[in-house]
matplotlib code that plots the C-alpha trace (Angstrom):
import matplotlib.pyplot as plt

x = [-28.1, -26.7, -26.4, -23.5, -23.3, -20.4, -18.6, -16.9, -12.7, -11.9, -14.7, -16.3, -20.1, -22.7, -23.8, -22.6, -24.0, -23.2, -21.1, -20.6, -18.2, -14.5, -13.2, -15.9, -16.1, -17.8, -17.2, -19.0, -19.3, -19.1, -22.5, -21.3, -20.7, -17.4, -15.6, -16.2, -17.7, -14.8, -15.0, -13.6, -14.1, -15.4, -12.1, -8.9, -7.2, -3.6, -3.0, -1.4, -4.4, -6.2, -6.4, -5.4, -2.1, -1.2, -1.6, 0.3, 3.1, 2.8, 2.9, 6.2, 8.0, 7.7, 9.1, 12.1, 11.7, 12.8, 10.9, 12.8, 11.5, 8.3, 7.7, 8.7, 6.5, 3.3, 4.5, 4.4, 6.5, 9.3, 8.6, 4.8, 6.2, 8.1, 5.0, 3.0, 5.7, 5.9, 2.2, 1.2, 1.6, 4.4, 4.1, 4.5, 1.8, -0.7]
y = [24.0, 22.9, 19.5, 18.5, 15.3, 12.8, 10.9, 7.8, 9.3, 5.5, 5.0, 8.7, 7.3, 9.2, 5.4, 6.5, 5.6, 6.1, 3.5, 4.4, 6.3, 5.7, 8.2, 10.5, 10.7, 9.5, 6.9, 6.3, 3.2, 3.2, 1.0, 0.7, -3.0, -2.1, -0.2, -3.4, -1.5, 0.3, 3.0, 6.8, 9.3, 12.8, 14.8, 13.2, 14.2, 13.6, 14.4, 10.5, 9.1, 10.5, 8.1, 11.0, 11.4, 7.8, 8.0, 11.0, 9.0, 6.3, 8.8, 10.6, 7.5, 6.4, 9.6, 9.1, 11.3, 9.7, 9.2, 12.4, 14.4, 13.0, 13.6, 17.1, 18.0, 16.3, 17.3, 13.7, 11.6, 9.6, 6.4, 6.7, 6.8, 4.0, 2.0, 2.9, 1.8, -1.4, -2.1, -1.6, -4.4, -5.3, -4.3, -7.9, -9.4, -6.8]
z = [-1.5, -4.8, -6.0, -7.6, -9.7, -8.9, -11.8, -11.6, -12.1, -13.4, -16.1, -16.5, -15.3, -13.6, -12.1, -8.4, -5.2, -1.6, 0.3, 3.5, 5.5, 6.2, 8.8, 8.6, 4.6, 2.6, 0.3, -3.1, -5.3, -9.1, -10.1, -14.0, -15.0, -16.9, -13.9, -11.6, -8.7, -7.8, -4.7, -4.0, -2.3, -3.4, -2.2, -0.9, 1.8, 0.5, -3.5, -3.7, -3.1, -6.4, -9.7, -12.0, -10.2, -10.1, -13.9, -14.5, -11.9, -15.0, -17.8, -16.4, -15.8, -19.5, -20.6, -18.6, -15.2, -12.1, -9.0, -7.2, -10.2, -10.4, -6.7, -6.6, -9.6, -8.2, -4.3, -3.0, -1.2, -3.4, -1.6, -2.8, -6.2, -5.9, -4.6, -7.4, -9.7, -8.0, -7.8, -11.5, -14.0, -16.6, -20.1, -20.8, -19.0, -20.7]

ax = plt.figure().add_subplot(projection="3d")
ax.plot(x, y, z, "-o")
ax.set_aspect("equal")
plt.show()
């Protein structure tokens, strides 16, 4: 049996601990203070739940891609792309 060190997908820290189960999958908690204790899974069921996909959606939208083009490239539903774009903070609030 080989142990694989998990890293937080948000901050990259290796200060990760187990945080219970949800739907039979192990959840993990980032214990880094900079990350504000976010939780994540080691493996996601759907591509749209991965944190790196959400950042890719934002990058592609800034580059001028439409929601349908983004959904085709990332193999996720166009409504998911729209929901991610609606949840992000406007540039004026940053």
